[in-house]
Each structure stands twice: as structure tokens, then as C-alpha cells.
C-alpha positions, 0 to 999 in steps of 0.5 A: 500500498505504502510503496503504491502510494509512493509511487503515485506521488511521482506520477507528474498529474499527481493531485498533490493538492486534492491529496494535501486537502484529505488529509488535513480535513483527516487530521481535523483540530491536529495541528501537531500532526500536520506540523509533523507530516510537514517536517517530515516532508522537509527532511525528506527533501534534505536527505541529500543534504541539499533543497533544490528548487522544484522540491523546494516549491513543492513542499510550498503547496504543501505548506501553503494546503496544510494552512502555513504562509510563505513565511511562515514555512521559508521560517521552517525552512532556515530552522531545518537547514540550522539545525541540519547545521547542528547534526550534521556539522556535530555541534553536540559534541561542540557546543558542550566544549563551548565551541561556536567556531567555524561558518556553517553557512547554506550556499545557494548552490548554481542548481538553485539548492541549498547546501551546508558549507563548513560549521555551525554558527551562533546564528544557526542556533538563533535560526533553529529557535526562529529569533535574531540576535537581536532579540531580547533574551526573553524573545530567545527564553519564549522561542525556546520553552515553545519550541519544547512545548512544540516538539518533547515527546512527553507531550507528543505521546501524551497527544497520541503522536505514534512510537513511530514519530517519537525519535524525530521528536526526540531529535527535534528537541536535543536541536532545540536544547542544544541550540538554546544551550 
């Protein structure tokens, strides 16, 4: 069943808007499921460590049908790219040693995609939290608490998140914690 759905999804005439609308209706008021679904799609698009322009456009259609604005979607992409800087750049070990060194920047490639360059930066940490360096500490703390509340595995289990999604939620909270620290 899943393989058949995957094959149909690759077809050029796949009715993505209609399918996503039906999915949204099926989820009812479960904004957490919709957000998690979109996050899985974003992570899948980054599976090759790049986000190509055509992938970004498909993701935007999905986000739009799920009720996210382009600005919210762009923030989600920026947060994912910054989070990848932490995990792929080995930031979990570095942050414990106060090693905010390097310049892990995502650079737009000639192919229209985005790919990482060298190592995580403090700016990446702010992006993971969805804030800027100029924001007050209280704003940064509120953003951290909001994200932890949204992604904490214990809270998601209580809301009925499937066990298969728990590892993803755990990784996300680790990224948020590393960025805040």
C-alpha cells in the first residue's frame, strides 16, 4: 500500500493539492500532526543534504494546503537548515565544549538548491529557535520554551503521536536544546 502510494506520488499528474486537502481534513484539529507531517516532508527533501528548488516548490504547495504562509514555511526551512548544521556539523559535541567556531553557512548552489558549507554558527542557533541575534533574551527564552512545548516527546505521546515518530521528536528537542545552550 505504501509503495503504491509512493509510486503514484511520483507521477507528474498526481493531484497533490487535493490529496493534501483530504489529509488536512482527516487530521481535523490536530495541528501537531500537520506540523509533524510537513517536517517529515522537509527532512525527506534534505535527505541528500540539499534542498533543490523543485523540492522547495512542492514543499511550499504542501505547506500552503496545510495552512502555512510562505513566511512560516521559509522560517521552517531556515530552522531545518540550521538544525542540520548542528547535527551534521557535529555540534552536539562542540557545544558542550563551548566551541562556537566555524562558519556553517548554507549557500545557494548553481542548481538552485541549498547546501551546507563548513560548521555551525551562533546565527544557526538563533535560526533553530526562530529568533534573531538582536532579539532580547526574554524573547529567545520564550521561543525556546514554545518549541520545547511543541516538540517534546512526552507531550506528543500524550497527544497520541505514533511511536514511530518519537525518535524524530527526540532529535528535534535535542537540536532545540543544543541551540538554546
